[in-house]
LONUKE-223817 format. One record per atom (N, C-alpha, C): residue in three letters; z, y, x. Coordinates in steps of 0.2 Angstrom, whole numbers, plus 5000, padded with zeros to 4 digits. Layout:
<atoms>
ALAZYX
...
</atoms>
This chain:
<atoms>
UNK561548793666
UNK561348833667
UNK562148863671
UNK562148923675
UNK562948953676
UNK562449003672
UNK563449033668
UNK563249113664
UNK562649173670
UNK562549183677
UNK562349233682
UNK561649193682
UNK560849143682
UNK560449103682
UNK560649133673
UNK560749143672
UNK560649153661
UNK560549223659
UNK560849253666
UNK560949293662
UNK560249363667
UNK559949323676
UNK559649333677
UNK558949303673
UNK558949263672
UNK558249223670
UNK558249293661
UNK558749313662
UNK558549303652
UNK558249453657
UNK558549463660
UNK558149513662
UNK557549493665
UNK557349453671
UNK556749433670
UNK556249443665
UNK556449383661
UNK555949403654
UNK555649453648
UNK556249503651
UNK556049613648
UNK555949663653
UNK555849603660
UNK555649673665
UNK554849683662
UNK554649733664
UNK554049783660
UNK553949813668
UNK553449823669
UNK552949853676
UNK553049933675
UNK553649953679
UNK553850013680
UNK554650003681
UNK554849983677
UNK555749983678
UNK555549923686
UNK556249973690
UNK556349983695
UNK557049923695
UNK556949903699
UNK557549803700
UNK557649803705
UNK558449763706
UNK558749773716
UNK558549703713
UNK558449663718
UNK558449583718
UNK559049563722
UNK559249503723
UNK559849493728
UNK559349433729
UNK559449383735
UNK559249313734
UNK559749303736
UNK560549233735
UNK560349173739
UNK560049153744
UNK560249143752
UNK560049093757
UNK560349063757
UNK560548983759
UNK561048933760
UNK560848883765
UNK560848913775
UNK560848863778
UNK561148813781
UNK561148763781
UNK561748673782
UNK562248713778
UNK562848663779
UNK563348643775
UNK563748743773
UNK563848743780
UNK564148843779
UNK563848893777
UNK563548913782
UNK563048983783
UNK562448963776
UNK563149023772
UNK562949063765
UNK562349133767
UNK562049183767
UNK561449203769
UNK561449263764
UNK561149313762
UNK560949363753
UNK560549403756
UNK560049423756
UNK559649503757
UNK559249523750
UNK559349553751
UNK558949613744
UNK558349653746
UNK558249633741
UNK557349703740
UNK557749743731
UNK557349833733
UNK557249873727
UNK556749883728
UNK556549893720
UNK555749943722
UNK555549903713
UNK554749933714
UNK554649953705
UNK554349893701
UNK554449893697
UNK553849813696
UNK553249803696
UNK552749813698
UNK552049773696
UNK551849743688
UNK552049703691
UNK552049643686
UNK552449563687
UNK552649553684
UNK552849463682
UNK552249403683
UNK552449363686
UNK552049283685
UNK552449243686
UNK552149163683
UNK552249103683
UNK551749083688
UNK551649043693
UNK551249033700
UNK551048983701
UNK550748963699
UNK550748833700
UNK550548843708
UNK550948793708
UNK551048803719
UNK550948723722
UNK551048703724
UNK551048613728
UNK551648573732
UNK552048653731
UNK552648663735
UNK553048583738
UNK553048563733
UNK553648483727
UNK553248433726
UNK552548423727
UNK551948363728
UNK552348313728
UNK552948293731
UNK552948223731
UNK553848203725
UNK553748263721
UNK554448233715
UNK553948233709
UNK553248273710
UNK552848293705
UNK552048263705
UNK551948193704
UNK551548143704
UNK550648193703
UNK551048253697
UNK550248273693
UNK550148363696
UNK550548353704
UNK550748413707
UNK550548483702
UNK550848473697
UNK550948543692
UNK551548563693
UNK551848613699
UNK552548633699
UNK552448733698
UNK552748753695
UNK552648813694
UNK553548873698
UNK553148893699
UNK553648973699
UNK553449043698
UNK554149023695
UNK554449113692
UNK554049183698
UNK553649213698
UNK553749273701
UNK554049343701
UNK554249373706
UNK553749473703
UNK553549513710
UNK553349543706
UNK552649593711
UNK553149663713
UNK553449663717
UNK553449723718
UNK553349803721
UNK553349853721
UNK553349903726
UNK553949963729
UNK554149893734
UNK554649953737
UNK554550033739
UNK554950073739
UNK554950123743
UNK554650163746
UNK554550113752
UNK553950123758
UNK552950113756
UNK552950083752
UNK552350073749
UNK552050013748
UNK552449943754
UNK552649873755
UNK552349843745
UNK552049823747
UNK552149773741
UNK552849723741
UNK553149673739
UNK553249653740
UNK553149573735
UNK553049513735
UNK553149443730
UNK553849403730
UNK554249393726
UNK554949373728
UNK554949323725
UNK554949273726
UNK555049203717
UNK555849193715
UNK555749173710
UNK556549193706
UNK556549093705
UNK557449123710
UNK557549033707
UNK558049023705
UNK558748993706
UNK559549003701
UNK559949023708
UNK559349033712
UNK560249093721
UNK559849163722
UNK559449183714
UNK559049263715
UNK559449293708
UNK559849373711
UNK560149403705
UNK560049453705
UNK559749503700
UNK559449563694
UNK559949593696
UNK559749663695
UNK559949673693
UNK559249753694
UNK559349763689
UNK559049823684
UNK559349893686
UNK558949943689
UNK559150063692
UNK559050073686
</atoms>
Protein backbone atom coordinates (compact mmCIF):
# COMPACT_ATOMS: atom_id res chain seq x y z
CA UNK A 1 0.00 0.00 0.00
CA UNK A 2 1.43 3.37 -1.00
CA UNK A 3 1.50 6.29 1.45
CA UNK A 4 -1.28 8.01 -0.57
CA UNK A 5 -3.49 4.91 -0.39
CA UNK A 6 -2.86 4.59 3.34
CA UNK A 7 -3.76 8.27 3.88
CA UNK A 8 -6.99 7.94 1.88
CA UNK A 9 -7.94 4.74 3.73
CA UNK A 10 -7.25 6.32 7.13
CA UNK A 11 -9.31 9.41 6.32
CA UNK A 12 -12.14 7.26 4.94
CA UNK A 13 -12.35 5.37 8.25
CA UNK A 14 -12.60 8.68 10.19
CA UNK A 15 -15.33 10.31 8.07
CA UNK A 16 -18.66 10.99 9.73
CA UNK A 17 -21.99 12.27 8.35
CA UNK A 18 -21.77 16.03 7.88
CA UNK A 19 -18.04 16.13 7.03
CA UNK A 20 -17.20 17.98 3.81
CA UNK A 21 -14.75 16.23 1.52
CA UNK A 22 -13.13 16.53 -1.87
CA UNK A 23 -12.73 13.25 -3.71
CA UNK A 24 -10.24 13.09 -6.57
CA UNK A 25 -10.53 9.90 -8.58
CA UNK A 26 -7.92 8.89 -11.13
CA UNK A 27 -9.01 7.16 -14.32
CA UNK A 28 -6.50 5.35 -16.54
CA UNK A 29 -7.45 4.57 -20.12
CA UNK A 30 -5.06 2.42 -22.08
CA UNK A 31 -1.37 2.78 -21.35
CA UNK A 32 -1.00 6.54 -21.71
CA UNK A 33 -4.23 8.45 -21.00
CA UNK A 34 -4.58 9.45 -17.33
CA UNK A 35 -7.56 11.57 -16.36
CA UNK A 36 -8.93 12.67 -13.04
CA UNK A 37 -12.29 13.85 -11.83
CA UNK A 38 -13.12 15.81 -8.70
CA UNK A 39 -16.28 15.62 -6.57
CA UNK A 40 -16.95 17.83 -3.57
CA UNK A 41 -19.77 17.36 -1.11
CA UNK A 42 -21.06 16.55 2.34
CA UNK A 43 -20.79 12.98 3.58
CA UNK A 44 -24.21 11.43 4.15
CA UNK A 45 -22.83 8.00 4.97
CA UNK A 46 -20.10 5.52 4.17
CA UNK A 47 -20.75 1.87 3.62
CA UNK A 48 -19.38 -1.37 2.26
CA UNK A 49 -21.45 -2.70 -0.66
CA UNK A 50 -21.46 -6.20 -1.97
CA UNK A 51 -21.40 -6.65 -5.73
CA UNK A 52 -20.66 -9.31 -8.32
CA UNK A 53 -18.46 -7.43 -10.76
CA UNK A 54 -15.55 -9.80 -10.29
CA UNK A 55 -17.44 -13.08 -10.23
CA UNK A 56 -14.76 -14.89 -12.24
CA UNK A 57 -12.11 -13.95 -9.68
CA UNK A 58 -14.17 -14.92 -6.66
CA UNK A 59 -16.02 -18.20 -6.97
CA UNK A 60 -18.29 -17.51 -3.99
CA UNK A 61 -19.27 -14.10 -5.44
CA UNK A 62 -18.44 -12.20 -2.24
CA UNK A 63 -16.79 -9.03 -3.46
CA UNK A 64 -17.15 -5.74 -1.59
CA UNK A 65 -16.38 -2.09 -2.30
CA UNK A 66 -16.17 0.83 0.11
CA UNK A 67 -18.35 3.74 -0.99
CA UNK A 68 -19.16 7.27 0.10
CA UNK A 69 -22.61 8.71 -0.41
CA UNK A 70 -22.27 12.46 -0.84
CA UNK A 71 -24.67 15.40 -1.15
CA UNK A 72 -23.15 17.83 -3.61
CA UNK A 73 -23.58 21.60 -3.24
CA UNK A 74 -26.40 21.66 -5.83
CA UNK A 75 -28.37 19.01 -3.88
CA UNK A 76 -27.48 16.10 -6.14
CA UNK A 77 -26.72 12.81 -4.38
CA UNK A 78 -23.76 10.84 -5.68
CA UNK A 79 -21.99 7.63 -4.76
CA UNK A 80 -18.21 7.40 -5.03
CA UNK A 81 -16.35 4.10 -4.87
CA UNK A 82 -13.10 4.26 -2.93
CA UNK A 83 -10.23 2.37 -4.55
CA UNK A 84 -6.46 2.63 -4.95
CA UNK A 85 -6.84 5.53 -7.41
CA UNK A 86 -8.93 7.67 -5.03
CA UNK A 87 -7.55 10.60 -3.05
CA UNK A 88 -9.60 12.13 -0.23
CA UNK A 89 -9.25 15.54 1.36
CA UNK A 90 -11.33 16.87 4.24
CA UNK A 91 -12.48 20.46 3.69
